[in-house]
N, C-alpha and C positions, 0 to 999 in steps of 0.2 A: 505494500502500499502505500503511493507517494505521501510526499508532504503536503502537496497542493489536494490531494484527494481527501486526507484527513480534515483539512479547515474549508471544505466547500459551503457553499450558502447551503445547499439540504442540510448539512450536518448541523450548522449554527440553527438553521429554522427548528429541526428537529429536537435539537438542544433546549431551546427556549419554550417548546411545546411539553417536553419530558418534565422542565422544571416548573410547570402549571401546578402539579400538588404538593410539591416541597416549599413552592412561596404561598401556597394555601394555607399549608403547616405554620410558615414563619409569620405571617400575618398580611394585613389587608392593604399594606404598604409595598410590600413586595410582591404582592401578587399584580397590584396596578402597574407597578413597574414592569414586571415580567410580562403582561400583556401590552404593555405601551411599546416594549423592547421588542417584541415579536413583530408589531403592527408597523414601527420605524423599519425594521429588519426587511419585513417583506416589501415595502414601500421603496427601500433602498435598493433592492436588489431586482425587482420586477416593473418599479416605477408604477403608472396608472394603468396598466395593463390589467390590471385585477377588475378595472370596472368596464372593459372593453367587452363583455360578455352581454349578450342578451339578457334582461331582466326577465324571469320567469313569474308566473303569477304569485307564488311563494315570495318572491324578493319585492314583488310592490306592496304585497299586504305587510310585512316585514318593515317598509319604509314608511308605509303609512301609519303603522303603529309606533314609530319612534317620531314621527312628525307630529301625531297626538299627542304625545307625552311632552313635546317641547313645546306646542301650543297650549297645553294643559298646564305645564309648568308655569309658564307666562301669563297664563290668565290668572291662576293662583297666587302669582307674586302682586300683579296688578291688584287685585280684589280682596286678599286675603290675608297677605303677608304685609303688616303693618306694626311692627315693633318698634318702638324708637330707640331701644338700647341694643340692639341687634349689630354684630360688625358690618354687614354687608347686607344692605336692603334688597339687592336683588339675590340671594342665595338660593331661593327657588328655581331661579329660570338659570342660574348657572350652573346648579347641579343637574337638572334636566338636560341642559346642551352637553355638559361632560359624560352624561349618559350615554350618548350618542358613539361613544368610543366601542361600544358593544356591537353596533350597528356594521362598522368598520371592520372589527374582528369576525363577524359574520361573513363578510364578502371575502375577506382575507382568507378564512379558513375553506371558503367555499372554492375559492381560487387556489388555494394548496391542495386541495382535495382532487378538482379536478385535472391540475397537471399532475397529479400522482407524486409529491414532492414529500408527504409523511411517511415515514417508516412505520407502519403499523406494526409490526411485529415486535419491535423496540418500544413502541408507545405502549402497549396494551402489557409488556411484561414489567415496564418501569411503573407504572398506574398500578398494578396489581400488587408489586412488590412493596410499594408504598404504602398500600392500603393495609395489606399484611404486617409491616411494621407497625402501623397504628394500631394495629389489632391486637399484637403482642405486647406493645406496651399499655395499651388497657387491661390486658388480663395480668400483668408484672404489676400494675398500680393496684389493682383489684386485690392480688394476693399478699404482696408484700407491704402495700399502704405507700410505696413509693416509686414513681415511674423510672424509665432509663437515665432522665434528666434529674430526679432528683426532687421533681413535683409531687408533692404531697395529694392523697385523696380526701374529699371532704364529703364524708357520709355515701350515699348510694350512687350519686351521679360521679362518673369519673372522667375528668377530661385530657387525660393521657399529655400528648405533647403540645396541646393547646393551651398551655397555663390555666387562667382561670374562667377560659370561654368553653361551656359545654356542649362542643359542635362535633366530638369524635365520632358520636353514632352516624351525624349526617354525612361526614366525610366518609365513612366507611361504607354507608350506604350508596354514593354517589361514585367512588371509586372502586369499590370491591367487585364490581362486574367483570371488569377488565379482568382480573385475575381468572376467572372462571373460563372466559372466552379466549386467553392464552395459551 
């Protein structure tokens, strides 16, 4: 395997996709940075070829949904959000516009799937192993009272590697299916 092949654009894109569950564990900031890095990386390599395909009916419906979210956020900001002590009076509108990054992510993933850039075998194995790690960490936290990172359990609900957020069950629910199919 040559040096150029190891650092190809496909491998970088696959690495960013594989890091999604790890950044999910690390926190919201890293997850958002990972998603933005994936979007910027695909735009850097493929420019605006992502949007050159003809839009299907599903694509149009998803665009309408995001336009509805932005318009609804603007109207809520205009008529309902009037807090004099708020640091930014346009916070609802800004958040609804920033939510459109998921629309761009949808088109990026659709493009990557269509061009067969995603390595599905690596994706399924890595997502499955990460969910298996979280499952083992929760079992260790249940049995010994502390998980692999030294976080203590608090009662019946276990957080695993998520610290004081009790979202380990939903994480396993979302990502464990990849282990079954790998």
